[in-house]
ROGU-913851 format. One record per atom (N, C-alpha, C): chain; atom name; residue number from 1; residue in three letters; z, y, x. Coordinates in steps of 0.05 Angstrom, whole numbers, plus 5000, padded with zeros to 4 digits. Atoms other than C-alpha are relative to their C-alpha. Layout:
N
[sero A, CA, NUM, ALA, [Z, Y, X]]
...
***
This chain:
60
[sero A, N, 1, UNK, [5000, 4976, 5017]]
[sero A, CA, 1, UNK, [5000, 5000, 5000]]
[sero A, C, 1, UNK, [5000, 5025, 5017]]
[sero A, N, 2, UNK, [5000, 4974, 4987]]
[sero A, CA, 2, UNK, [4984, 5070, 5023]]
[sero A, C, 2, UNK, [5020, 5018, 4986]]
[sero A, N, 3, UNK, [4980, 4981, 5011]]
[sero A, CA, 3, UNK, [5038, 5121, 5014]]
[sero A, C, 3, UNK, [5007, 5021, 5020]]
[sero A, N, 4, UNK, [4991, 4980, 4981]]
[sero A, CA, 4, UNK, [5075, 5176, 5049]]
[sero A, C, 4, UNK, [5010, 4987, 5025]]
[sero A, N, 5, UNK, [4989, 5011, 4975]]
[sero A, CA, 5, UNK, [5091, 5164, 5123]]
[sero A, C, 5, UNK, [5030, 5000, 4999]]
[sero A, N, 6, UNK, [4971, 5002, 4998]]
[sero A, CA, 6, UNK, [5162, 5142, 5138]]
[sero A, C, 6, UNK, [5008, 5002, 5029]]
[sero A, N, 7, UNK, [4987, 4997, 4974]]
[sero A, CA, 7, UNK, [5208, 5147, 5199]]
[sero A, C, 7, UNK, [4983, 4999, 5025]]
[sero A, N, 8, UNK, [5015, 5003, 4975]]
[sero A, CA, 8, UNK, [5170, 5119, 5258]]
[sero A, C, 8, UNK, [4972, 5010, 4998]]
[sero A, N, 9, UNK, [5027, 4990, 5003]]
[sero A, CA, 9, UNK, [5103, 5138, 5230]]
[sero A, C, 9, UNK, [4998, 5031, 5004]]
[sero A, N, 10, UNK, [4999, 4972, 4995]]
[sero A, CA, 10, UNK, [5123, 5212, 5231]]
[sero A, C, 10, UNK, [5002, 5006, 5030]]
[sero A, N, 11, UNK, [4998, 4997, 4970]]
[sero A, CA, 11, UNK, [5142, 5205, 5305]]
[sero A, C, 11, UNK, [4973, 4996, 5013]]
[sero A, N, 12, UNK, [5026, 5005, 4989]]
[sero A, CA, 12, UNK, [5074, 5176, 5321]]
[sero A, C, 12, UNK, [4981, 5023, 4993]]
[sero A, N, 13, UNK, [5017, 4978, 5008]]
[sero A, CA, 13, UNK, [5039, 5231, 5282]]
[sero A, C, 13, UNK, [5007, 5025, 5017]]
[sero A, N, 14, UNK, [4991, 4977, 4984]]
[sero A, CA, 14, UNK, [5081, 5284, 5319]]
[sero A, C, 14, UNK, [4990, 4998, 5029]]
[sero A, N, 15, UNK, [5010, 5004, 4973]]
[sero A, CA, 15, UNK, [5063, 5254, 5387]]
[sero A, C, 15, UNK, [4970, 5005, 5002]]
[sero A, N, 16, UNK, [5029, 4996, 5000]]
[sero A, CA, 16, UNK, [4989, 5254, 5370]]
[sero A, C, 16, UNK, [4993, 5030, 4998]]
[sero A, N, 17, UNK, [5004, 4971, 5004]]
[sero A, CA, 17, UNK, [4992, 5327, 5347]]
[sero A, C, 17, UNK, [5006, 5015, 5026]]
[sero A, N, 18, UNK, [4992, 4987, 4975]]
[sero A, CA, 18, UNK, [5028, 5348, 5411]]
[sero A, C, 18, UNK, [4979, 4994, 5022]]
[sero A, N, 19, UNK, [5020, 5007, 4980]]
[sero A, CA, 19, UNK, [4977, 5311, 5454]]
[sero A, C, 19, UNK, [4973, 5015, 4995]]
[sero A, N, 20, UNK, [5025, 4986, 5007]]
[sero A, CA, 20, UNK, [4918, 5344, 5417]]
[sero A, C, 20, UNK, [5002, 5030, 5005]]
[sero A, N, 21, UNK, [4999, 4971, 4999]]
[sero A, CA, 21, UNK, [4943, 5416, 5415]]
[sero A, C, 21, UNK, [5018, 5010, 5023]]
[sero A, N, 22, UNK, [4982, 4990, 4979]]
[sero A, CA, 22, UNK, [4998, 5421, 5468]]
[sero A, C, 22, UNK, [5023, 5015, 4987]]
[sero A, N, 23, UNK, [4976, 4988, 5011]]
[sero A, CA, 23, UNK, [5068, 5448, 5457]]
[sero A, C, 23, UNK, [4997, 5031, 4997]]
[sero A, N, 24, UNK, [5003, 4971, 5002]]
[sero A, CA, 24, UNK, [5049, 5521, 5471]]
[sero A, C, 24, UNK, [4983, 5009, 4977]]
[sero A, N, 25, UNK, [5018, 4993, 5022]]
[sero A, CA, 25, UNK, [4992, 5522, 5422]]
[sero A, C, 25, UNK, [5013, 4995, 4972]]
[sero A, N, 26, UNK, [4986, 5006, 5025]]
[sero A, CA, 26, UNK, [5035, 5490, 5367]]
[sero A, C, 26, UNK, [5019, 5023, 4993]]
[sero A, N, 27, UNK, [4982, 4978, 5004]]
[sero A, CA, 27, UNK, [5087, 5545, 5376]]
[sero A, C, 27, UNK, [4986, 5025, 4991]]
[sero A, N, 28, UNK, [5015, 4976, 5008]]
[sero A, CA, 28, UNK, [5034, 5599, 5371]]
[sero A, C, 28, UNK, [4989, 4997, 4972]]
[sero A, N, 29, UNK, [5009, 5005, 5027]]
[sero A, CA, 29, UNK, [5005, 5568, 5308]]
[sero A, C, 29, UNK, [5023, 5003, 4980]]
[sero A, N, 30, UNK, [4977, 4998, 5018]]
[sero A, CA, 30, UNK, [5074, 5563, 5277]]
[sero A, C, 30, UNK, [5008, 5029, 4996]]
[sero A, N, 31, UNK, [4993, 4972, 5002]]
[sero A, CA, 31, UNK, [5088, 5636, 5293]]
[sero A, C, 31, UNK, [4980, 5015, 4982]]
[sero A, N, 32, UNK, [5021, 4987, 5017]]
[sero A, CA, 32, UNK, [5022, 5659, 5262]]
[sero A, C, 32, UNK, [5003, 4992, 4971]]
[sero A, N, 33, UNK, [4996, 5009, 5028]]
[sero A, CA, 33, UNK, [5036, 5617, 5200]]
[sero A, C, 33, UNK, [5024, 5015, 4988]]
[sero A, N, 34, UNK, [4977, 4985, 5009]]
[sero A, CA, 34, UNK, [5105, 5649, 5194]]
[sero A, C, 34, UNK, [4994, 5029, 4993]]
[sero A, N, 35, UNK, [5007, 4972, 5005]]
[sero A, CA, 35, UNK, [5077, 5719, 5200]]
[sero A, C, 35, UNK, [4982, 5003, 4976]]
[sero A, N, 36, UNK, [5018, 4998, 5024]]
[sero A, CA, 36, UNK, [5023, 5705, 5148]]
[sero A, C, 36, UNK, [5016, 4996, 4974]]
[sero A, N, 37, UNK, [4983, 5005, 5023]]
[sero A, CA, 37, UNK, [5075, 5678, 5099]]
[sero A, C, 37, UNK, [5017, 5025, 4994]]
[sero A, N, 38, UNK, [4984, 4976, 5003]]
[sero A, CA, 38, UNK, [5119, 5739, 5111]]
[sero A, C, 38, UNK, [4983, 5023, 4988]]
[sero A, N, 39, UNK, [5018, 4979, 5009]]
[sero A, CA, 39, UNK, [5060, 5786, 5100]]
[sero A, C, 39, UNK, [4992, 4995, 4971]]
[sero A, N, 40, UNK, [5007, 5007, 5028]]
[sero A, CA, 40, UNK, [5041, 5749, 5036]]
[sero A, C, 40, UNK, [5023, 5007, 4981]]
[sero A, N, 41, UNK, [4976, 4994, 5017]]
[sero A, CA, 41, UNK, [5112, 5755, 5008]]
[sero A, C, 41, UNK, [5004, 5030, 4997]]
[sero A, N, 42, UNK, [4998, 4971, 5002]]
[sero A, CA, 42, UNK, [5114, 5830, 5025]]
[sero A, C, 42, UNK, [4979, 5011, 4981]]
[sero A, N, 43, UNK, [5021, 4992, 5018]]
[sero A, CA, 43, UNK, [5048, 5838, 4989]]
[sero A, C, 43, UNK, [5007, 4995, 4971]]
[sero A, N, 44, UNK, [4992, 5005, 5027]]
[sero A, CA, 44, UNK, [5075, 5805, 4928]]
[sero A, C, 44, UNK, [5022, 5019, 4991]]
[sero A, N, 45, UNK, [4978, 4981, 5006]]
[sero A, CA, 45, UNK, [5137, 5849, 4931]]
[sero A, C, 45, UNK, [4989, 5028, 4994]]
[sero A, N, 46, UNK, [5011, 4974, 5004]]
[sero A, CA, 46, UNK, [5095, 5912, 4936]]
[sero A, C, 46, UNK, [4985, 5001, 4973]]
[sero A, N, 47, UNK, [5014, 5001, 5026]]
[sero A, CA, 47, UNK, [5053, 5891, 4876]]
[sero A, C, 47, UNK, [5020, 5002, 4977]]
[sero A, N, 48, UNK, [4980, 4999, 5021]]
[sero A, CA, 48, UNK, [5116, 5881, 4834]]
[sero A, C, 48, UNK, [5012, 5028, 4998]]
[sero A, N, 49, UNK, [4989, 4973, 5000]]
[sero A, CA, 49, UNK, [5143, 5949, 4855]]
[sero A, C, 49, UNK, [4980, 5020, 4986]]
[sero A, N, 50, UNK, [5020, 4983, 5013]]
[sero A, CA, 50, UNK, [5077, 5982, 4834]]
[sero A, C, 50, UNK, [4999, 4996, 4970]]
[sero A, N, 51, UNK, [5001, 5006, 5028]]
[sero A, CA, 51, UNK, [5080, 5948, 4767]]
[sero A, C, 51, UNK, [5024, 5012, 4986]]
[sero A, N, 52, UNK, [4975, 4989, 5012]]
[sero A, CA, 52, UNK, [5151, 5975, 4755]]
[sero A, C, 52, UNK, [4999, 5030, 4998]]
[sero A, N, 53, UNK, [5001, 4971, 5000]]
[sero A, CA, 53, UNK, [5132, 6048, 4769]]
[sero A, C, 53, UNK, [4989, 5011, 4973]]
[sero A, N, 54, UNK, [5011, 4988, 5025]]
[sero A, CA, 54, UNK, [5121, 6092, 4707]]
[sero A, C, 54, UNK, [4973, 5013, 5007]]
[sero A, N, 55, UNK, [5027, 4990, 4997]]
[sero A, CA, 55, UNK, [5051, 6119, 4697]]
[sero A, C, 55, UNK, [5001, 5029, 5011]]
[sero A, N, 56, UNK, [4999, 4972, 4992]]
[sero A, CA, 56, UNK, [5073, 6192, 4709]]
[sero A, C, 56, UNK, [5003, 5002, 5031]]
[sero A, N, 57, UNK, [4997, 5000, 4970]]
[sero A, CA, 57, UNK, [5093, 6175, 4782]]
[sero A, C, 57, UNK, [4973, 4992, 5013]]
[sero A, N, 58, UNK, [5025, 5010, 4988]]
[sero A, CA, 58, UNK, [5026, 6140, 4795]]
[sero A, C, 58, UNK, [4979, 5022, 5002]]
[sero A, N, 59, UNK, [5021, 4980, 5002]]
[sero A, CA, 59, UNK, [4985, 6202, 4776]]
[sero A, C, 59, UNK, [5005, 5023, 5021]]
[sero A, N, 60, UNK, [4994, 4978, 4982]]
[sero A, CA, 60, UNK, [5020, 6248, 4827]]
[sero A, C, 60, UNK, [4985, 4997, 5026]]
***
C-alpha cells in the first residue's frame, strides 16, 4: 500500500534532499520561503485594514 512516509522513510528523503541541494542552499530556500509567507500575511493584513476604513478617509 502506498501512503504517507513514516519514520525511517523521512530520514532517507531528508538525506537525498541534502545531497541534491546542499545544506547552504536549503537554508537559503527556507529563508526565502519564510520571507514570502511573511509578505503574504502582511498583504492580507493591509487589505483588511483598507476594508475597515470609512469611505470619507479614502477620498482624502
